[in-house]
Backbone bond lengths (Angstrom), bond angles and torsions (degrees), N, CA, C in turn:
res aa  C-N    CA-C-N  psi(-1)  N-CA   C-N-CA  omega(-1)  CA-C   N-CA-C  phi
1 M - - - 1.456 - - 1.523 110.13 -
2 T 1.300 115.86 145.62 1.454 120.09 177.34 1.519 109.65 -86.14
3 E 1.343 115.35 174.02 1.459 119.45 -179.59 1.526 111.34 -62.68
4 F 1.319 117.79 -38.41 1.463 121.67 178.52 1.518 110.61 -61.03
5 D 1.320 117.34 -40.22 1.458 120.42 -179.88 1.529 111.16 -66.03
6 W 1.351 116.82 -37.26 1.467 119.05 178.14 1.523 110.42 -65.99
7 T 1.306 117.50 -40.64 1.463 120.77 178.47 1.520 110.43 -64.47
8 Q 1.320 115.88 -41.86 1.455 119.79 178.86 1.532 110.64 -65.97
9 L 1.321 116.64 -38.45 1.463 120.65 176.69 1.530 110.89 -63.78
10 L 1.334 116.68 -40.07 1.463 120.90 176.33 1.531 110.65 -63.12
11 D 1.331 117.02 -41.66 1.468 120.19 178.32 1.525 111.23 -61.44
12 Y 1.337 116.84 -43.49 1.468 120.26 178.36 1.529 111.18 -64.23
13 A 1.321 116.97 -39.67 1.470 120.31 179.01 1.532 110.50 -64.75
14 L 1.337 116.53 -42.91 1.465 119.57 178.88 1.526 111.35 -65.87
15 M 1.346 117.54 -38.78 1.467 120.00 176.64 1.525 111.05 -63.27
16 A 1.335 116.83 -40.16 1.466 120.22 178.83 1.520 110.62 -65.13
17 M 1.336 117.31 -41.17 1.465 120.06 177.89 1.518 111.08 -65.76
18 L 1.338 116.82 -40.55 1.468 119.68 177.79 1.521 110.92 -61.56
19 L 1.329 117.02 -42.86 1.460 120.90 178.40 1.524 110.93 -63.30
20 S 1.328 117.11 -43.36 1.467 121.07 -179.89 1.525 111.44 -63.63
21 V 1.326 116.52 -45.63 1.467 120.08 179.80 1.522 110.45 -66.22
22 G 1.331 117.54 -39.76 1.469 120.85 178.15 1.517 111.89 -60.56
23 I 1.340 116.68 -43.53 1.475 120.30 177.85 1.515 110.17 -65.01
24 A 1.332 117.22 -40.36 1.473 120.26 179.10 1.525 111.14 -63.36
25 I 1.330 116.98 -39.85 1.466 120.05 179.32 1.521 110.77 -61.49
26 V 1.323 116.85 -43.95 1.463 121.24 -178.36 1.524 110.67 -66.49
27 R 1.314 117.80 -34.05 1.460 121.43 -175.33 1.530 113.39 -81.62
28 L 1.326 118.68 -19.56 1.463 121.22 -175.20 1.527 112.01 -74.90
29 R 1.310 115.02 148.22 1.471 120.69 172.41 1.516 110.97 -108.80
30 N 1.324 117.40 -20.33 1.454 121.67 179.05 1.530 108.61 -77.47
31 M 1.318 116.47 116.91 1.465 120.97 -175.34 1.524 112.55 -64.50
32 F 1.333 117.36 -40.12 1.460 120.09 -179.34 1.529 110.47 -61.72
33 A 1.328 116.40 -45.77 1.471 120.00 179.04 1.524 110.97 -63.11
34 A 1.334 117.18 -38.68 1.469 120.28 179.16 1.527 111.08 -65.19
35 V 1.328 117.49 -41.57 1.465 120.70 178.76 1.526 110.22 -64.58
36 M 1.320 117.40 -42.39 1.466 120.43 179.32 1.527 110.77 -64.16
37 L 1.325 116.68 -41.54 1.461 119.34 178.53 1.524 111.62 -67.51
38 M 1.333 117.81 -29.90 1.461 119.76 175.29 1.526 110.45 -66.18
39 G 1.328 117.28 -35.56 1.467 120.75 173.47 1.520 111.28 -64.36
40 V 1.343 116.68 -41.34 1.464 121.11 176.39 1.528 110.32 -62.52
41 Y 1.329 116.24 -41.90 1.469 121.01 178.18 1.532 110.53 -58.70
42 S 1.332 116.75 -43.27 1.462 120.48 179.39 1.526 111.34 -65.05
43 L 1.335 117.32 -40.36 1.462 119.52 178.18 1.521 111.67 -66.43
44 L 1.332 117.11 -39.14 1.470 119.40 175.26 1.520 111.00 -63.91
45 S 1.330 117.04 -38.78 1.467 120.52 176.42 1.524 110.53 -62.58
46 A 1.330 116.48 -41.69 1.464 120.26 178.43 1.529 110.54 -62.91
47 A 1.324 117.33 -40.86 1.466 120.37 177.48 1.526 110.84 -62.99
48 W 1.318 116.78 -39.24 1.463 120.48 178.94 1.530 110.42 -65.96
49 F 1.338 117.09 -40.23 1.457 120.20 177.86 1.531 111.27 -63.30
50 V 1.333 117.14 -37.15 1.466 120.27 176.05 1.519 109.59 -63.52
51 S 1.328 116.62 -42.08 1.464 120.77 178.07 1.528 111.53 -61.47
52 L 1.326 116.77 -30.22 1.468 121.76 179.90 1.531 111.97 -89.82
53 D 1.337 117.39 9.81 1.474 123.85 179.97 1.523 113.06 63.95
54 A 1.311 117.58 29.98 1.464 122.35 175.03 1.531 107.99 -111.19
55 V 1.333 114.82 66.69 1.461 120.68 -172.79 1.522 111.54 -63.96
56 D 1.325 117.95 -36.26 1.455 120.56 -179.69 1.529 111.15 -65.91
57 V 1.323 117.10 -39.81 1.460 120.97 177.21 1.535 109.56 -67.97
58 A 1.340 116.78 -38.44 1.463 120.77 178.24 1.524 110.87 -62.67
59 F 1.317 116.48 -41.70 1.465 120.52 179.00 1.528 110.51 -62.59
60 T 1.326 116.45 -44.43 1.464 120.39 179.17 1.524 110.99 -64.08
61 E 1.332 117.19 -42.71 1.464 120.72 179.55 1.523 111.15 -62.96
62 A 1.327 116.47 -42.28 1.459 119.62 179.78 1.528 111.11 -65.94
63 A 1.328 116.72 -43.19 1.460 120.04 -177.56 1.521 112.27 -71.39
64 V 1.339 116.58 -49.09 1.466 120.43 -175.66 1.523 110.99 -83.25
65 G 1.335 117.12 -50.12 1.459 120.47 -175.78 1.513 113.85 -68.33
66 A 1.337 116.53 -52.69 1.460 119.64 -177.05 1.521 112.00 -84.85
67 G 1.317 117.55 -31.31 1.457 120.33 -176.12 1.511 114.26 -87.79
68 I 1.318 115.18 -77.37 1.463 120.34 -172.92 1.526 111.96 -64.23
69 S 1.321 117.56 -45.52 1.469 119.85 -177.48 1.522 111.60 -63.23
70 T 1.320 117.09 -40.47 1.465 119.83 179.70 1.521 110.42 -64.04
71 V 1.327 117.18 -44.00 1.472 120.48 179.15 1.524 110.66 -63.50
72 L 1.335 117.41 -43.29 1.467 119.84 -179.80 1.527 111.63 -66.68
73 M 1.334 117.46 -38.61 1.468 119.52 178.17 1.528 111.05 -68.03
74 L 1.330 117.45 -37.34 1.465 119.41 175.83 1.525 110.89 -64.41
75 A 1.327 116.93 -39.59 1.461 120.16 177.45 1.522 111.11 -65.47
76 A 1.328 117.37 -41.91 1.462 120.41 178.39 1.521 111.20 -67.40
77 M 1.324 116.49 -29.98 1.460 120.55 -179.63 1.530 111.80 -65.55
78 L 1.338 116.70 -22.78 1.455 120.13 177.42 1.530 111.75 -62.14
79 L 1.324 116.87 -23.22 1.463 121.36 -177.83 1.524 113.35 -95.81
80 T 1.333 117.42 -0.35 1.457 120.82 -176.00 1.514 110.88 -121.98
81 A 1.308 115.31 177.88 1.462 121.11 176.30 1.525 109.37 -74.92
82 R 1.314 115.91 156.54 1.470 120.49 -179.13 1.522 112.31 -80.15
83 E 1.306 117.86 -24.65 1.461 122.31 -178.60 1.524 109.03 -115.57
84 A 1.305 116.61 142.73 1.462 121.69 178.53 1.529 109.74 -81.60
85 E 1.307 115.12 147.78 1.454 120.75 175.64 1.532 109.20 -72.93
86 P 1.327 118.46 145.31 1.471 119.51 176.27 1.535 110.51 -62.97
87 V 1.310 115.52 142.09 1.462 121.64 -178.41 1.519 108.12 -105.70
88 G 1.334 116.25 139.39 1.455 121.11 -179.40 1.520 112.11 -64.47
89 A 1.322 116.10 155.69 1.463 121.68 -177.66 1.524 112.24 -64.13
90 G 1.315 117.89 -29.36 1.459 121.50 179.69 1.518 112.53 -61.70
91 R 1.324 116.79 -37.52 1.467 119.78 179.05 1.519 110.99 -71.15
92 H 1.332 117.81 -31.40 1.466 120.35 177.77 1.525 110.12 -64.73
93 W 1.335 116.30 -43.79 1.462 119.62 -179.21 1.513 111.36 -66.47
94 A 1.335 116.83 -38.82 1.463 120.21 178.48 1.522 110.35 -63.59
95 A 1.324 117.42 -43.06 1.463 121.06 178.30 1.522 110.90 -64.40
96 L 1.316 117.35 -40.68 1.463 121.15 178.98 1.535 111.08 -62.88
97 I 1.322 116.34 -39.98 1.465 120.12 179.11 1.527 110.53 -65.37
98 V 1.335 117.00 -45.05 1.468 120.69 179.82 1.529 110.32 -62.12
99 V 1.326 117.62 -44.91 1.465 121.05 179.87 1.532 110.69 -65.22
100 S 1.319 117.61 -40.37 1.464 121.02 -179.58 1.524 111.77 -65.34
101 V 1.337 117.15 -43.35 1.458 120.73 179.09 1.533 110.23 -64.98
102 T 1.322 116.32 -43.47 1.464 120.12 178.62 1.524 110.98 -62.98
103 G 1.342 117.31 -44.50 1.462 121.20 177.73 1.512 112.41 -61.61
104 A 1.331 117.11 -41.53 1.464 120.66 178.40 1.534 110.56 -64.00
105 A 1.333 117.27 -39.99 1.468 120.32 178.02 1.525 110.90 -64.70
106 L 1.319 116.81 -39.26 1.467 119.71 178.52 1.523 111.21 -66.47
107 F 1.327 117.16 -42.94 1.466 119.72 178.25 1.533 110.83 -65.77
108 Y 1.313 117.68 -34.52 1.460 121.32 176.58 1.536 110.25 -63.90
109 A 1.335 116.65 -37.19 1.462 121.04 -178.02 1.524 112.48 -74.22
110 V 1.320 118.14 -19.15 1.467 120.78 -178.76 1.524 110.71 -59.70
111 G 1.307 118.17 -33.79 1.459 121.59 -179.74 1.517 113.81 -62.77
112 D 1.327 117.72 -24.95 1.462 121.55 179.93 1.519 113.44 -89.18
113 M 1.321 117.07 -6.32 1.464 119.96 -179.57 1.524 110.26 -76.41
114 P 1.335 116.61 147.56 1.468 118.53 177.32 1.527 110.63 -70.84
115 I 1.306 115.93 158.84 1.462 120.98 178.22 1.522 108.40 -66.00
116 Y 1.326 116.12 140.12 1.469 121.67 -178.70 1.528 110.27 -57.85
117 G 1.333 116.44 125.23 1.453 121.41 179.50 1.516 114.72 84.84
118 D 1.327 118.28 3.64 1.458 121.79 -179.43 1.525 110.02 -63.05
119 I 1.322 116.92 123.15 1.464 121.70 -176.82 1.527 111.95 -67.11
120 N 1.331 117.54 -23.77 1.465 121.06 -178.53 1.524 113.65 -94.95
121 S 1.325 117.79 4.62 1.463 120.06 179.59 1.531 110.01 -71.16
122 P 1.319 118.33 155.95 1.471 120.59 -179.35 1.532 112.99 -57.50
123 A 1.321 117.71 -33.34 1.459 119.44 -179.73 1.523 112.28 -69.44
124 N 1.323 117.36 -26.18 1.458 121.21 -177.16 1.526 113.39 -102.26
125 S 1.294 117.63 11.16 1.462 120.14 178.16 1.520 108.69 -131.15
126 G 1.288 116.90 167.05 1.463 121.03 177.89 1.514 112.28 72.79
127 V 1.318 116.40 -130.14 1.457 122.50 -175.10 1.525 111.26 -62.56
128 G 1.335 117.00 -36.92 1.465 119.82 179.81 1.515 112.46 -57.89
129 M 1.322 116.89 -43.45 1.467 120.20 178.55 1.527 111.35 -67.95
130 D 1.325 117.14 -33.63 1.466 119.83 176.73 1.528 110.54 -62.41
131 Y 1.335 116.82 -43.41 1.463 119.86 177.67 1.525 111.03 -63.47
132 I 1.325 117.05 -42.62 1.459 120.39 -177.96 1.526 111.20 -63.95
133 T 1.317 117.17 -39.78 1.468 119.46 -178.22 1.524 112.93 -80.24
134 S 1.326 118.47 -33.19 1.467 119.71 -174.75 1.526 114.00 -92.87
135 T 1.330 119.15 -18.32 1.465 120.75 -176.97 1.523 112.69 -61.45
136 P 1.327 120.86 -48.75 1.472 118.62 -179.28 1.532 112.60 -59.72
137 R 1.304 116.88 -33.89 1.463 121.51 -178.48 1.530 111.36 -78.84
138 E 1.338 118.06 -42.97 1.463 121.32 -172.54 1.526 113.41 -87.28
139 V 1.327 117.27 -37.75 1.458 120.07 -172.25 1.524 112.33 -111.24
140 A 1.316 117.54 -29.59 1.463 123.90 -179.36 1.527 112.16 62.55
141 V 1.321 116.23 38.81 1.460 122.44 173.94 1.520 106.76 -113.68
142 P 1.347 118.52 128.47 1.465 119.56 -174.92 1.532 114.45 -67.19
143 N 1.316 118.74 -29.84 1.456 121.57 -179.33 1.526 108.42 -93.44
144 V 1.317 117.10 117.06 1.464 121.99 -175.49 1.525 111.22 -65.37
145 V 1.332 117.30 -39.95 1.467 119.66 -178.35 1.523 110.29 -64.82
146 T 1.325 116.98 -42.19 1.465 120.48 177.62 1.524 110.26 -62.88
147 A 1.320 117.06 -40.51 1.468 120.35 178.61 1.521 111.37 -63.01
148 V 1.327 116.57 -41.59 1.462 119.69 179.97 1.523 110.23 -64.97
149 L 1.338 117.31 -45.30 1.465 120.41 -177.41 1.524 112.59 -70.69
150 A 1.329 117.06 -38.77 1.464 119.63 -174.30 1.522 113.27 -90.26
151 S 1.324 118.33 -28.36 1.454 119.86 -175.25 1.523 112.41 -108.84
152 Y 1.317 116.23 -62.92 1.461 119.56 -176.14 1.535 111.64 -66.27
153 R 1.318 116.62 -37.77 1.473 120.88 -178.40 1.520 110.77 -115.25
154 G 1.323 117.71 33.78 1.466 121.94 -175.58 1.520 113.60 -59.36
155 F 1.329 116.68 -43.74 1.465 119.62 -179.51 1.523 110.90 -67.99
156 D 1.318 117.25 -37.09 1.456 121.27 177.63 1.536 110.49 -64.19
157 T 1.332 116.78 -44.73 1.465 120.91 178.26 1.525 110.65 -62.97
158 F 1.330 117.23 -40.69 1.457 120.93 177.04 1.531 110.62 -62.63
159 G 1.339 116.31 -41.67 1.471 119.88 178.15 1.514 112.00 -62.43
160 E 1.339 116.95 -40.80 1.468 120.16 177.39 1.528 110.92 -63.08
161 T 1.319 116.84 -39.03 1.468 120.87 177.96 1.524 110.79 -63.39
162 V 1.316 116.83 -42.34 1.468 120.88 178.47 1.523 110.62 -63.65
163 V 1.332 117.59 -40.69 1.464 120.97 179.56 1.529 110.53 -63.68
164 I 1.328 117.58 -43.99 1.470 120.76 178.85 1.521 110.45 -63.44
165 F 1.329 117.47 -42.46 1.459 120.59 177.89 1.528 110.99 -62.74
166 A 1.331 116.92 -44.38 1.465 120.65 179.89 1.526 110.96 -63.98
167 A 1.333 117.28 -38.92 1.471 120.12 178.82 1.527 110.48 -65.06
168 G 1.316 116.84 -44.17 1.468 119.83 177.87 1.513 111.85 -63.02
169 L 1.326 117.47 -42.51 1.456 121.82 177.99 1.523 110.69 -63.54
170 G 1.333 116.96 -41.52 1.466 120.37 178.60 1.513 112.43 -63.56
171 V 1.338 117.09 -41.91 1.467 120.21 178.05 1.525 110.37 -64.09
172 M 1.332 116.96 -42.09 1.468 119.48 178.91 1.521 111.11 -62.24
173 L 1.326 117.48 -40.86 1.466 120.00 178.55 1.523 111.26 -67.88
174 L 1.340 117.79 -39.13 1.458 120.60 178.05 1.525 111.72 -64.67
175 L 1.320 116.92 -35.29 1.456 120.60 179.78 1.524 112.59 -80.71
176 G 1.324 116.48 -6.70 1.458 119.69 179.00 1.507 112.86 81.05
177 L 1.290 117.73 29.72 1.458 120.87 -179.47 1.529 110.52 -100.43
178 N 1.329 116.05 43.10 1.458 119.98 -177.00 1.521 112.60 -93.02
179 G 1.324 118.08 12.02 1.451 121.03 174.76 1.512 114.53 95.33
180 R 1.328 118.69 -13.96 1.468 120.22 179.50 1.508 109.61 -87.17
181 K 1.293 115.49 144.02 1.466 120.09 174.29 1.521 107.57 -112.06
182 A 1.319 114.60 141.38 1.460 118.86 179.05 1.522 109.79 -67.16
183 G 1.288 116.54 123.97 1.461 121.09 -179.24 1.509 111.07 -127.70
184 K 1.323 114.49 -164.21 1.464 119.79 -177.40 1.519 111.51 -67.67
185 G 1.326 118.20 -33.53 1.460 120.77 -176.76 1.509 114.53 -81.03
186 D 1.348 118.14 -13.93 1.466 120.79 -178.54 1.508 110.51 -76.46
187 K 1.318 116.85 142.59 1.460 121.84 -179.74 1.515 110.89 -107.09
188 S 1.340 118.52 16.53 1.453 120.18 -178.22 1.478 114.13 -89.05
């Protein structure tokens, strides 16, 4: 097998693991196990993004998906029951129909997508080509996506980081995880 075949084999293996973990998450009733598997799902997604050479997206998925989201879901789980209530069969069929229609629409849209690597596709022309040609000269960072996120859109990336931090802080305050314990002197 060539190197391309090994990468493609790795992609198929990661997709199979993602599908298996996704099915396991849906089937579980134990909330703690479901939250942990969602963290595993995020880490597998991050590994797949690395395989696709999208290291910046993989880093974000690992930090936000597996890190912050898992911690926030565990904190929220403190306020809920540990086991999920059984769901009626009617809701399963409705969910299956919605997922099937959405999947069919996505597969229908695949035909309108440009061929991967097509030089005339919208992603490879216009502003995208300007970034590809000017990044080595202006920023001197070998990865164009990293250069765009860290240099050209640095303030935007910083703003997104502040928003995520503020959201996490707000959830912690709403859940009462501000470090105080209810004692005799508290009137709450």
